[in-house]
Phi, psi and omega in degrees: 000317181296320181293324179297317181293323178292330182292333181262015173086003181224089178232191183301328178294346178277348181272114183259130173256120181271120185270151175054232182265013182296328180294328177294318182287331179288319181227067183299328180302334180294335188252329182234011176092304178197180177250017176269205186298323182294314181295322177303311181287339175294334173303315179301313183294325180298317180289317179294324177305323177297322177291320178296325176298326176294323176292320177300325179284351178092015185245357183233132177242344185221137172231133179239124179243131182231129168267108184288164187300334181259023180063030164274162178238139175235127178235124186226136177227170178248039179280205183282343183086135179299137177304144181238353182290172183291129180287134187295330183249333179278343178057040173206172183301135179302329178299317178289321182299315182301327186261359182231353182239123176296145179061041174235127180174178185262022184250007177270326173264139187275006177290328184264320180224117177290320175225152177197163175268333183272057187288340184279343181067033181238348190304300184294320181291328178291314179300318178299316183296329183262014180250138176292319173225144181214126180232139178229132180238129184240127171259110187205142176055034177079006182229161178255128179241146185219141172212146179235145181228159172229117182050044172086357181257127178299133176254005177192160175281161178294127182234152176277140180228048173109186182248163184205155172258357182261171176230154176140184181226138175236123182242132177231130183216152176242111181302142184284118181293345175284342178259317182256121182303324182224119176259085182216106181281141180261124182304314185293324180296314180293319181298322181296319178295315180294322177299316177301317181299322179292321177296321184283344183232083185305126179100335178292134182256120180238131180244140177234132178226134179242111184288337184291322184240009176054052180236141180213148177218157173235132180246118183203115186229106179293334181276354176059226186290340177295322176291327181299311180296319179300325176291319181297330183258010186291340177281352178240174180268117183284143178277345184189171176288160182300135173265122182231135174211161178209164180188169179237123177231127179047044175080005181255123174274129181233131173237137179224136174231134184223144170203124177271142181228181178274006178290163183258358179248162173253148176229108181235124176246137181237145182221148174226120184052040180073004178268127181286112179269086188300331180265011176078226184134201187290332178289325177291316179296326176296317178298313186297315181294324180291318177302313183298312182294313185295314182291321175299314180299315181295317181297320182290316181297327185258013177054045183261359178270155185294325176208168183293337181276349182289137178226123179282125178276170180303314180300325181294316184286343181257358182293128183079009181272133168249126185212152173226132175241125179232123176240153174238122185222142183294322182233072181290146179244101182258162176268101176080170181295329181282352164057054184268347181214139180265134186246357183300114185291332183289340183292326184299315180292325181294311179295313183299318180296317181294315180297316178307310185293307189287317179291322178298318177298317181298314182294325178291326182276337184230072180308316181302317179290318181300320179293325176296317178296316178295317179300322178296319179293321179295321178298317177298315181294322180296318180293325180292313180297321179297319176299322179290327181283332184227071185297335182290346179279352182266169176282110187246074180293333181290344175271002175087014180212134175267107185287354178292327179235339178073010186243346182261138182228166180283126173275326171203166186308124176084354179240136186235151177214199185239152186267352184229169176074186182295348181284342184304326182297331181290332184296325181295341181255008177082013180272175178231120179233132177248104183285174176303139180215119187302132179274131172228158180303322181292318179294323178294319178295320176299316177299314182298318179296319180296318180293322178297319178296317184293314182290332173297318181290327178291335182059035173193168179279163180242134186246131178254139173245118181263133173236123175269100183276002179259206183230349183252346175065029185290336183276353185300321183292324179297317180291319177295329181295343176300336188253012176278173182300340183283317184259325168051053184297333179303319182285350174265004177086025182242129185224150170273144176227147177272349187255120178302323184292350176258355192269141173263325187233128176262118183255109187254125175239160178099174190265008183074062182294159180302134180093353184267348186299313183290314177300323177298312179298319180294320178297314178302311184296329184284344180285142178285153175277150357279151182224155183233142179245126172248119177262127186249133173096149179303316184287348182295333180240002174062013184242335180069181181292341180290341181221068185300328181290352182293339177303328185261325191259346182206191183058224176303328180298340176284343182262313176227152179287120183269126178266329183223131176242128176250093173286169184113142183223116354272167174291164179246155175306326178296314179292327176294320176299320182294316177299322180293323178304312179296318182296324184297340180297346184257359182271140178283149182283140171074006183299136174082017173056042173126311178194148177284134181202000000 
């Protein structure tokens, strides 16, 4: 039998057993998602998560993260310190076991950690396996212990290096350039993550320092997620102070912060054991169902609906809502090592029950605020019902026509252009060109209404990533002007983002200066699908109105696929808004459970 299997090329010799951490290096994407920017920064979160788990256990109050001058990372905490004594079955230091054996750690038994984010026991060992050099220093029992590794392999035994009065663990690592195409950490990505951790752990002090650019910040929020929500809604007008409540049900700790605003989009962030569950899960569904039920019940009991037949839908009750839900659970069930969605079925009922109770009590005790919340939902429901009765009043880009101006038509499915002027030539080639269009108060109001309708239909905010492919940055002011009180894109659900992985639309300005090709392509590749590219300015495509098809066939279009071209130098906020209206017709509704983050 063995000979027969070997003769057809598939026998026992074909079965490869990967020893130690070799499997991690062979298939890193299984453990960190990918080896691009996201995976690189995931290394940092895995190590910091261990320190945060010490804070959750009540033993850590400070975490210090340093981006060293050569793009190494150092993470230090004042927790208990990783155990260094001899492991009873592995017959070597527990410090070495934690860093060299998958599924080894102190988070499987609840005696050391009641709750944690690192439930798989692979975080530290995976980072070690994917690092060219990895060093760990432990302050414990009055002594300093040290061990060094290379690509997951110990290069020395654990050794004592003096005495100390402090406690904690310091980890320093260099990502392996053989695994990661580009080892370059982004300050803002790390800062955003650390800021979230500080919000989620009220009182925890986290410091970040970047030696490359001599920049440092400290994140410390005594108000926890209540401060987080206040920050999320600061670009809009809040209807009330942040509503915060917490409780424990069946061993699950739940914290909820809510604030309704005059914005037309909802922004909801969910966390389980400090892990951002970007795809939501049972805690999000519990919150949504409770909001719909509680607000409807209050509105009905107090005769706040327009008629007896009116029923507020979930989208109505969440319009303008900024919210954070954070739970702590002993046995979280995540989808995969990157933990983007919570699957514990019991959590939905726990969160729903707590929100029903606490929000209901709040609304009964504070009728003025409760009535403003209901009025906000009724306003959203009225607009929704009006749109259903008069669909021609909405922006129907899928019908091949933008009713806000009546002049743009579909050149091919999902791509729009104009029927008049020099842009017409581009339509025959499938391009999209938005020519100069005089701004008037009525036209601006029409554009704003169209954008508000579209972002409402998407049921989430839209994020722009701006790349200046030129050298003078002259368009920067025009883009920033989108968010001044005249155009006020924030209230239309449109935001700028520094992170490509959060972006829906890439807004490219400039002439494509030397050296910009690769950064532009990398930004585009890092954006999640579906994504849209808007090229701004005559020089952005090097062709001007005399050659409108060049937006698609050359210039910036030779680097990334251009969906929308705005000729004109410089572009105006008005023309950018019109291009955004057309571009939004290609985004799916509700992607990312509320907002990309």
